C-alpha positions in Angstrom: -71.4 80.2 -161.5 -72.2 83.7 -160.8 -75.3 85.1 -158.9 -77.2 87.5 -161.1 -80.1 90.1 -160.5 -82.4 90.6 -163.6 -84.7 93.8 -163.4 -87.7 94.6 -165.6 -89.0 98.2 -165.2 -92.7 98.8 -165.0 -93.8 101.4 -167.3 -96.8 102.5 -165.5 -96.8 101.7 -161.9 -100.6 102.3 -161.8 -101.3 99.5 -164.1 -103.7 97.1 -162.3 -103.1 93.3 -162.5 -99.8 92.9 -164.5 -100.7 88.8 -164.6 -99.5 88.9 -167.9 -96.0 90.3 -167.4 -95.3 87.8 -164.6 -96.3 84.8 -166.8 -93.9 86.4 -169.6 -91.3 86.9 -167.1 -91.5 83.2 -166.2 -91.4 82.2 -169.9 -88.3 84.3 -170.5 -86.7 82.5 -167.9 -87.5 79.2 -168.9 -86.2 80.4 -172.5 -82.8 81.4 -170.9 -82.6 78.1 -169.0 -83.5 75.7 -172.3 -80.6 78.2 -174.0 -78.2 77.3 -171.4 -77.8 80.8 -170.2 -79.1 80.3 -166.7 -79.0 77.3 -164.5 -81.2 75.4 -162.0 -85.2 75.7 -161.9 -86.1 78.3 -159.1 -86.0 81.6 -159.7 -87.5 84.0 -157.0 -89.5 86.9 -158.7 -90.1 90.2 -156.5 -92.2 93.2 -157.3 -90.9 96.5 -155.8 -93.3 99.5 -156.8 -91.7 100.1 -160.4 -89.9 96.9 -161.1 -89.5 93.2 -161.1 -86.5 91.6 -159.7 -85.2 88.1 -160.3 -82.1 86.5 -159.1 -80.7 83.7 -161.2 -77.5 81.5 -161.5 -75.7 81.7 -164.7 -72.3 79.8 -165.8 -70.3 82.9 -166.4 -70.2 86.5 -165.9 -71.3 87.3 -169.7 -73.9 84.3 -170.0 -76.9 86.9 -170.3 -75.1 89.0 -173.2 -78.2 89.7 -175.6 -75.9 88.2 -178.4 -76.6 84.7 -177.0 -80.4 85.3 -177.0 -82.1 82.6 -179.3 -85.5 83.2 -181.1 -87.5 82.1 -178.3 -85.7 84.3 -175.6 -86.2 87.4 -178.1 -89.8 86.6 -178.5 -90.7 86.8 -174.8 -88.8 90.0 -174.6 -91.1 91.4 -177.1 -94.2 90.0 -175.2 -92.9 91.7 -171.9 -92.8 95.1 -173.7 -96.6 94.7 -174.9 -97.5 93.8 -171.3 -95.9 97.1 -169.7 -92.4 96.4 -168.7 -89.1 96.9 -170.2 -85.6 95.4 -169.5 -83.8 93.3 -168.8 -81.6 95.1 -166.8 -78.5 92.8 -165.8 -76.3 93.2 -162.6 -73.7 90.7 -161.6 -73.9 90.2 -157.9 -70.8 88.1 -157.5 -69.3 84.7 -157.9 -70.8 81.4 -156.3 -68.1 80.8 -153.8 -69.2 76.9 -153.7 -69.1 76.6 -157.5 -66.5 75.1 -159.9 -65.0 77.6 -162.7 -66.2 76.8 -166.1 -64.0 75.1 -168.7 -61.6 77.3 -170.2 -59.9 74.9 -172.7 -59.8 76.5 -176.3 -60.9 73.1 -178.0 -61.8 70.2 -175.5 -60.6 66.8 -177.0 -63.7 65.2 -175.7 -66.8 65.9 -173.5 -68.4 63.9 -170.7 -72.2 64.0 -170.2 -72.3 63.9 -166.3 -74.4 65.4 -163.5 -75.5 64.5 -159.9 -78.5 65.1 -157.7 -76.6 68.1 -156.0 -75.4 69.9 -159.2 -76.6 73.1 -160.5 -74.1 73.4 -163.1 -74.0 72.4 -166.9 -74.1 68.6 -167.3 -71.7 68.8 -170.3 -68.2 68.6 -168.8 -64.7 69.1 -170.5 -62.8 65.7 -170.9 -59.5 67.6 -170.5 -60.1 69.6 -167.3 -63.5 68.1 -166.0 -64.9 71.4 -165.5 -68.4 72.2 -166.6 -68.9 73.4 -170.0 -71.8 76.1 -170.7 -74.2 74.7 -173.3 -74.3 77.7 -175.4 -70.5 76.9 -176.4 -71.7 74.0 -178.4 -74.5 74.1 -181.3 -78.2 73.8 -180.3 -79.0 70.4 -179.9 -82.8 70.8 -180.6 -84.1 73.4 -182.9 -82.9 76.4 -181.2 -81.7 75.4 -177.7 -80.9 72.5 -175.5 -84.1 71.2 -174.3 -83.1 67.5 -174.8 -80.1 68.2 -172.5 -81.8 70.0 -169.8 -84.7 67.6 -169.8 -82.2 64.5 -169.5 -80.6 66.5 -166.5 -83.7 66.6 -164.7 -84.6 63.0 -165.2 -81.0 62.1 -164.1 -81.3 64.2 -161.0 -84.7 62.9 -160.0 -83.5 59.2 -160.3 -80.1 60.1 -158.2 -82.3 61.9 -155.8 -84.6 58.6 -155.3 -81.3 56.6 -155.1 -79.6 58.9 -152.7 -82.7 59.3 -150.4 -82.6 55.4 -150.1 -86.3 55.0 -149.5 -88.5 55.0 -152.3 -88.4 53.2 -155.8 -84.5 52.6 -155.4 -84.1 49.6 -157.4 -85.9 51.6 -160.3 -83.7 54.6 -159.9 -80.5 52.3 -159.7 -81.6 50.6 -163.0 -81.9 53.8 -164.7 -78.8 55.0 -163.4 -76.4 52.0 -164.2 -77.6 50.1 -167.1 -76.7 51.0 -170.6 -80.0 50.2 -172.1 -82.1 51.9 -169.5 -84.6 54.7 -170.7 -82.5 57.4 -169.1 -79.1 56.0 -170.5 -80.5 55.6 -173.9 -81.6 59.3 -173.8 -78.2 60.3 -172.6 -76.4 58.4 -175.0 -78.4 59.5 -177.8 -77.6 63.2 -176.6 -73.9 62.2 -176.6 -74.1 61.1 -180.2 -76.0 64.4 -181.2 -73.1 66.5 -179.6 -70.6 64.3 -181.6 -72.3 64.9 -185.0 -72.5 68.5 -184.3 -69.2 69.2 -183.0 -66.9 66.3 -184.2 -65.8 66.1 -180.4 -66.1 62.3 -178.7 -68.7 62.5 -176.0 -69.0 60.0 -173.2 -72.0 58.8 -171.3 -71.5 57.8 -167.3 -72.9 54.6 -166.1 -73.0 54.7 -162.2 -72.0 51.7 -160.4 -72.5 51.0 -156.6 -72.3 47.2 -155.6 -69.8 44.5 -156.7 -69.1 41.1 -155.2 -65.4 41.5 -155.0 -62.5 43.7 -156.5 -61.2 41.1 -158.7 -64.6 40.5 -160.4 -65.3 44.1 -160.5 -62.1 44.8 -162.4 -62.9 41.8 -164.8 -66.1 43.4 -165.9 -66.7 44.1 -169.7 -68.4 46.9 -171.3 -72.0 46.2 -171.1 -72.7 47.5 -174.7 -69.9 45.6 -176.7 -68.5 43.3 -174.2 -65.0 44.5 -175.0 -62.3 45.1 -172.2 -62.6 48.6 -170.7 -60.5 48.9 -167.5 -58.3 51.7 -167.6 -54.8 51.5 -166.0 -55.4 54.5 -164.0 -58.8 56.3 -163.4 -59.7 59.1 -165.5 -60.1 62.3 -163.5 -59.7 60.2 -160.6 -63.3 58.8 -161.1 -63.8 56.7 -164.2 -62.3 53.4 -163.7 -63.7 52.1 -167.1 -63.7 53.8 -170.5 -65.1 52.2 -173.6 -63.7 54.0 -176.9 -66.1 52.3 -179.3 -69.3 52.8 -177.1 -68.3 56.1 -175.5 -69.2 54.7 -172.1 -67.7 55.3 -168.7 -68.1 53.6 -165.3 -66.5 53.2 -162.0 -65.4 50.3 -159.9 -68.3 49.9 -157.3 -68.1 51.7 -154.0 -69.7 48.9 -152.0 -67.5 45.8 -152.7 -69.6 43.2 -150.9 
């Protein structure tokens, strides 16, 4: 990921209000988010006399290239001009030292839909290198962007946060994360099917597993969707112990064996 400054110049600094321009900037940022061009949900905005400054995270150095803009993003740029500002002016501040590189594979053999409560990166990972894939590398999944994937990521991270906090609604959160037929999993599996239909690249969905009775019983688990054997001889990416080729499901051996 990269930290990037986005600036909008104010045409007339003596203009009163400017509420319309601030709201348009927020909508512009939302447009970038749902187009996979910026990451996360928090974007500090500051006004400094003659300009607005915003700091965002992007998957790559060139993520904000204008040729990646979709119809919605271009619409809000036009609204901004009508509200007294010009831009955006883009400055790459530098690479986030705590983030992963992005996938550089020419054509991944598979994708994995995967995120955690801590992740700010794309929830689509390469099945070959297991690095994040910027969403704009695949065709739009909903109209002109990736609204369904971003919403699923937000929902997943909300459940994962409840689970990790170990205090409120943990049974509900674990059910959503671990069961193949939960609302969250159904949402994610539909996205995986959509990506496959658009790209022809198999896309797997991960089911989290935490508690098992013993290792022998854990390894004997069947795919919860079709009932087939899905235990791998060796974990995939040192993480996924189970993989069902028919259902495109992944899982792990329970971390907590009772």
